C-alpha positions in Angstrom: 2.9 -22.4 2.0 5.7 -24.0 4.0 7.2 -22.4 7.1 10.3 -20.4 6.2 13.4 -21.7 7.9 16.6 -19.7 7.6 19.6 -20.8 9.7 22.5 -18.4 9.2 24.8 -21.1 10.4 23.9 -23.6 7.7 22.2 -21.5 5.0 24.6 -19.1 3.1 21.7 -17.4 1.3 18.8 -17.0 3.8 17.4 -13.9 2.2 17.3 -15.4 -1.3 15.4 -18.4 0.0 13.0 -16.1 1.9 12.2 -14.2 -1.3 11.3 -17.5 -3.1 9.1 -18.9 -0.3 7.2 -15.9 1.0 4.1 -14.2 -0.3 4.2 -11.1 1.9 7.5 -9.5 3.1 7.0 -6.6 5.5 10.0 -4.3 5.9 10.0 -2.3 9.1 12.6 0.1 10.6 13.3 3.7 11.8 13.6 6.6 9.4 16.9 7.2 7.6 18.3 3.6 7.7 17.7 2.8 4.0 14.4 0.9 4.6 12.7 2.0 1.4 15.8 1.4 -0.7 16.2 -2.1 0.8 12.6 -2.9 0.2 13.0 -1.9 -3.5 16.2 -4.0 -3.8 14.6 -7.0 -2.3 11.6 -6.7 -4.6 13.9 -6.3 -7.6 15.9 -9.4 -6.6 12.8 -11.4 -6.3 11.6 -10.3 -9.7 14.9 -11.2 -11.3 14.6 -14.6 -9.6 11.4 -15.2 -11.5 8.7 -14.1 -9.1 6.0 -11.7 -10.1 6.6 -9.0 -7.5 5.0 -5.8 -6.2 6.7 -3.3 -4.0 4.2 -1.1 -2.1 5.2 1.8 0.0 3.1 3.7 2.6 6.1 5.8 3.7 5.0 9.5 3.0 8.5 10.3 1.6 9.0 9.4 -2.0 12.2 7.6 -1.6 10.9 4.6 -3.6 10.9 6.8 -6.7 14.5 7.7 -6.1 15.5 4.1 -5.5 13.9 2.9 -8.7 15.2 5.8 -10.8 11.7 7.1 -11.4 10.3 10.6 -11.4 7.3 11.8 -9.3 4.9 11.8 -12.3 5.9 8.2 -13.2 4.1 6.6 -10.2 0.5 7.6 -9.8 -1.0 6.9 -6.4 -2.7 3.5 -5.6 -2.0 2.3 -9.1 0.6 -0.4 -9.9 3.3 0.8 -12.3 5.2 -1.7 -14.4 8.9 -1.2 -13.7 10.0 -4.5 -15.4 9.9 -5.4 -18.2 9.3 -1.8 -19.1 12.8 -0.9 -18.0 14.6 -4.1 -18.9 17.1 -2.3 -21.1 18.6 -0.6 -18.0 19.5 -4.0 -16.6 20.4 -5.6 -20.0 17.6 -8.1 -19.5 16.1 -9.7 -22.6 13.5 -11.9 -21.0 10.0 -10.4 -20.8 9.1 -12.9 -18.0 10.7 -10.7 -15.4 7.9 -8.7 -13.7 8.2 -6.0 -11.1 5.5 -3.4 -10.2 5.7 -0.5 -7.9 2.9 1.3 -6.0 2.6 4.3 -3.7 -0.3 4.7 -1.3 -2.3 7.9 -1.1 -4.2 7.5 2.2 -7.1 9.8 1.3 -7.7 8.2 -2.1 -7.2 4.8 -0.6 -9.8 5.4 2.1 -12.3 6.4 -0.6 -11.5 3.3 -2.7 -11.7 1.1 0.4 -15.3 2.3 1.1 -16.2 1.8 -2.6 -15.0 -1.8 -2.6 -17.1 -2.5 0.5 -20.2 -1.0 -1.2 -21.0 -3.1 -4.3 -24.5 -1.6 -4.7 -24.1 1.4 -7.0 -27.0 3.4 -5.6 -25.9 2.8 -2.0 -22.4 3.7 -3.0 -23.6 7.0 -4.5 -25.5 7.9 -1.4 -22.6 7.2 0.9 -20.0 9.1 -1.2 -22.3 12.1 -1.4 -23.2 12.0 2.3 -21.9 15.1 4.2 -21.0 13.0 7.3 -19.0 10.6 5.1 -17.2 13.5 3.4 -16.3 15.0 6.8 -15.0 11.6 8.1 -13.0 10.8 5.0 -10.0 13.2 5.7 -9.7 11.7 9.2 -9.7 8.2 7.8 -7.1 9.2 5.2 -5.0 10.9 7.9 -4.6 7.4 9.5 -3.2 5.3 6.7 -2.5 2.1 8.7 -6.0 0.6 8.2 -6.2 1.8 4.7 -2.8 0.3 3.8 -3.7 -3.0 5.4 -7.0 -3.2 3.6 -5.4 -2.5 0.3 -2.7 -5.0 1.1 -5.3 -7.7 1.8 -7.1 -6.8 -1.4 -4.0 -7.1 -3.5 -2.9 -10.3 -1.8 -6.4 -11.8 -2.2 -6.4 -11.2 -6.0 -3.5 -13.5 -6.3 -1.9 -11.3 -9.1 1.5 -11.4 -7.5 3.8 -14.1 -6.2 5.3 -11.7 -3.7 4.4 -8.3 -2.2 7.1 -6.4 -0.5 5.7 -3.7 1.9 7.7 -0.7 2.9 6.1 0.5 6.2 6.1 4.0 7.9 9.0 4.8 10.2 9.4 2.8 13.4 7.5 5.2 15.7 4.3 4.4 13.8 5.0 0.6 13.6 2.8 -0.4 16.6 -0.2 1.5 15.2 0.4 -0.1 11.8 0.8 -3.7 13.1 -2.3 -3.5 15.3 -4.5 -1.5 12.9 -6.6 -4.5 11.7 -7.0 -6.0 15.2 -7.8 -2.6 16.7 -10.5 -1.8 14.2 -12.0 -5.3 14.5 -12.2 -4.9 18.2 -13.8 -1.4 17.8 -16.6 -2.9 15.7 -17.6 -5.2 18.5 -20.8 -7.2 19.0 -22.5 -4.2 20.6 -21.7 -2.0 17.7 -22.9 -4.6 15.2 -26.1 -5.2 17.2 -26.8 -1.4 17.3 -26.4 -1.2 13.5 -28.6 -4.3 12.9 -31.5 -2.4 14.5 -31.5 0.2 11.8 -34.5 -0.7 9.5 -34.1 -1.3 5.8 -35.8 0.9 3.3 -39.6 0.6 3.5 -39.5 -1.0 6.9 -39.7 2.3 8.9 -38.6 5.8 8.8 -34.8 5.8 9.4 -35.0 8.8 11.7 -37.4 7.0 14.0 -34.7 4.5 15.1 -32.7 7.4 16.5 -35.8 8.9 18.3 -36.5 5.5 19.9 -33.1 4.1 21.0 -30.5 6.9 20.7 -32.4 10.1 21.5 -29.9 11.2 24.0 -26.9 10.7 21.6 -28.7 12.3 18.7 -29.7 15.2 21.0 -26.0 15.8 21.8 -25.0 15.5 18.1 -27.7 18.0 17.2 -26.4 20.5 19.7 -22.8 19.9 18.5 -23.4 20.0 14.7 -26.8 21.5 14.3 -30.2 19.8 13.9 -30.1 20.2 10.1 -27.2 17.6 10.0 -29.2 14.8 11.7 -30.8 13.5 8.5 -27.3 13.1 7.1 -26.2 11.2 10.2 -29.2 9.0 9.9 -28.5 8.4 6.2 -24.9 7.6 7.0 -25.6 5.0 9.6 -28.3 3.5 7.5 -25.9 3.2 4.5 -23.3 1.5 6.7 -25.8 -1.0 8.2 -24.6 -3.8 6.0 -21.1 -2.6 5.6 -20.0 -2.7 9.2 -19.9 -6.5 9.4 -17.9 -6.5 6.2 -15.4 -4.0 7.5 -15.0 -6.0 10.7 -14.4 -9.2 8.7 -11.9 -7.4 6.4 -10.0 -6.1 9.5 -9.8 -9.6 10.8 -8.5 -10.8 7.5 -5.7 -8.2 7.4 -4.7 -9.2 10.9 -4.6 -12.9 10.0 -2.5 -12.0 6.9 0.1 -10.3 9.1 0.3 -13.5 11.2 0.2 -16.0 8.3 2.9 -18.6 7.6 3.3 -16.9 4.2 4.3 -13.6 5.8 7.6 -12.6 7.1 8.9 -9.4 8.8 12.4 -8.0 8.2 13.8 -5.2 10.5 16.0 -2.7 8.6 18.5 -1.0 10.8 22.0 0.6 10.9 24.8 0.8 13.5 24.5 3.3 16.3 23.0 3.4 19.7 19.7 4.9 18.5 19.2 2.4 15.7 20.1 -0.5 18.1 17.5 0.7 20.6 14.9 0.9 17.8 15.9 -2.6 16.6 15.4 -4.0 20.1 12.0 -2.2 20.4 10.8 -3.5 17.0 11.8 -7.1 17.8 10.0 -6.9 21.2 6.9 -5.6 19.4 6.9 -8.4 16.9 7.5 -11.0 19.6 4.7 -9.5 21.7 2.3 -9.6 18.8 3.3 -13.1 17.7 4.3 -11.8 14.3 6.8 -13.9 12.1 10.2 -12.3 12.3 12.8 -13.4 9.7 15.9 -11.3 10.6 17.8 -8.1 10.4 19.3 -6.2 7.5 22.0 -3.9 8.8 22.8 -1.1 6.4 25.7 1.4 6.3 28.2 -0.7 8.2 31.6 0.8 8.1 34.2 -1.8 7.1 38.0 -1.1 7.0 40.5 -3.4 5.4 42.5 -5.3 8.1 46.1 -4.3 7.4 49.1 -5.1 9.5 51.1 -2.1 10.9 53.9 -3.0 8.5 51.5 -2.9 5.5 50.2 0.5 6.6 53.7 1.8 7.0 54.7 0.5 3.5 51.6 2.1 2.0 52.2 5.5 3.6 55.9 5.4 2.4 54.8 4.6 -1.1 52.5 7.6 -1.1 55.3 9.7 0.3 57.6 8.7 -2.4 55.1 9.4 -5.1 54.1 12.8 -3.8 57.7 13.9 -3.2 58.6 12.9 -6.7 55.8 15.2 -7.9 57.1 18.1 -5.9 54.2 18.1 -3.4 55.1 20.0 -0.2 54.0 19.1 3.3 54.0 15.4 2.6 54.9 14.4 6.2 51.9 16.3 7.7 49.6 14.8 5.1 50.7 11.3 5.9 50.2 11.9 9.6 46.7 13.1 8.8 46.0 10.1 6.7 47.2 7.8 9.4 45.1 9.5 12.1 42.0 9.3 9.8 42.6 5.6 9.2 42.9 4.9 12.9 39.6 6.7 13.6 37.8 4.8 10.8 39.2 1.6 12.2 37.9 2.5 15.6 34.4 3.2 14.2 34.5 0.0 12.2 35.2 -2.0 15.4 32.2 -0.3 17.0 30.0 -1.1 14.0 31.2 -4.8 14.2 30.2 -4.9 17.8 26.7 -3.6 17.0 26.3 -6.2 14.3 27.4 -9.0 16.7 24.8 -7.7 19.2 22.1 -7.8 16.5 23.1 -11.3 15.5 22.6 -12.4 19.1 19.4 -10.5 19.4 18.0 -12.2 16.2 18.7 -15.6 17.7 18.8 -19.1 16.1 17.0 -19.6 12.8 17.0 -15.9 11.9 19.5 -14.0 9.8 21.5 -10.8 10.2 22.7 -9.6 6.8 25.3 -6.8 6.6 25.4 -4.1 3.9 28.6 -2.1 3.9 28.5 1.7 3.8 28.0 2.8 0.2 29.8 5.7 -1.4 26.6 7.4 -2.6 22.8 7.0 -2.5 21.1 4.6 -5.0 19.4 6.3 -7.9 19.4 3.7 -10.7 18.2 0.2 -11.3 21.7 -1.3 -11.8 22.8 0.1 -8.5 19.6 -1.4 -6.9 20.4 -4.7 -8.5 23.9 -4.7 -7.0 22.4 -4.0 -3.6 20.0 -6.9 -4.1 22.9 -9.2 -4.9 24.6 -8.2 -1.7 21.5 -9.0 0.3 20.7 -12.3 -1.4 24.3 -13.5 -2.0 26.3 -12.0 0.8 29.1 -14.6 0.6 29.7 -13.6 -3.0 29.5 -9.8 -2.6 32.8 -8.0 -2.8 
């Protein structure tokens, strides 16, 4: 995969090119800036351009359903749902070659599935899944979806089923945990941990509980006091079952971290005008830079834009309104016109402030990265045609009205 190069000064369609040359597109941003909707719009645009695409969300809110015009029961957890060509009629598409799938992550179910994938031996899998220690740990693993999501992402990417996967991440305050999950887990399963697990005998070599009496009697004594001596056999069974799995989990974590840093991966920061969003955008970019992760650019949603009229044009427009309303017998026209003029001036002031935020983000992005602006929309997106229109704005900004 070639390195993605997008120069906003020379490339009028940097996002469109990105969708055609990237295998994994990670959308990050704070809550409430349209991140999930933007992720869905980018995925739809890629699918319509001929790439077999999956949009995967690990955001606990179900905004992806809303953006795709689906109902809650339409999208089962951890299972790709065919959006196109199943819903081609909504977009008046005749071709069956357009392919878009959607998936939502259930962390608890995903944690169980992750362990099952790492335990190919049916008998060993049954022992682990039925183990009381494993069952107690599973909710904790599911409550931290970052590693689960990354492992599922690596699994889906490794299958090669999709040309492009668009990942909608949790809100920005969880971004650091998400970005570092693979590396953190790989560091946790260090050489000392692997060496300790390697000492656990295989079946028939020795009694499993003897390993704890010999080398970890103090630790097991503490565990026995905390959880009761009757749970020690389950703990021994749990550690024995994971004897061969731990190196696999470490390697998988390294693979997910490498995928995040791959030349086929790009990160897009979704943001919106405003001091808080600007601060979040700076923070996200600093995190990506510090981690050495490939940043492609910003998408700035909900930018207020007001038509640039001369004072004379505004005066003429107001007088035309006055003439029409007076002819219809409307009272208080002068006060209404004054109110309209004040409202326009306020909107114009806000639009200037938004434009300043956009200029700041363009400078923050730097050379070779884009900053695409999406104007404030009149309403939320609930249907595929509206999502397609948003995708057109993102991929062909010079042609958007």
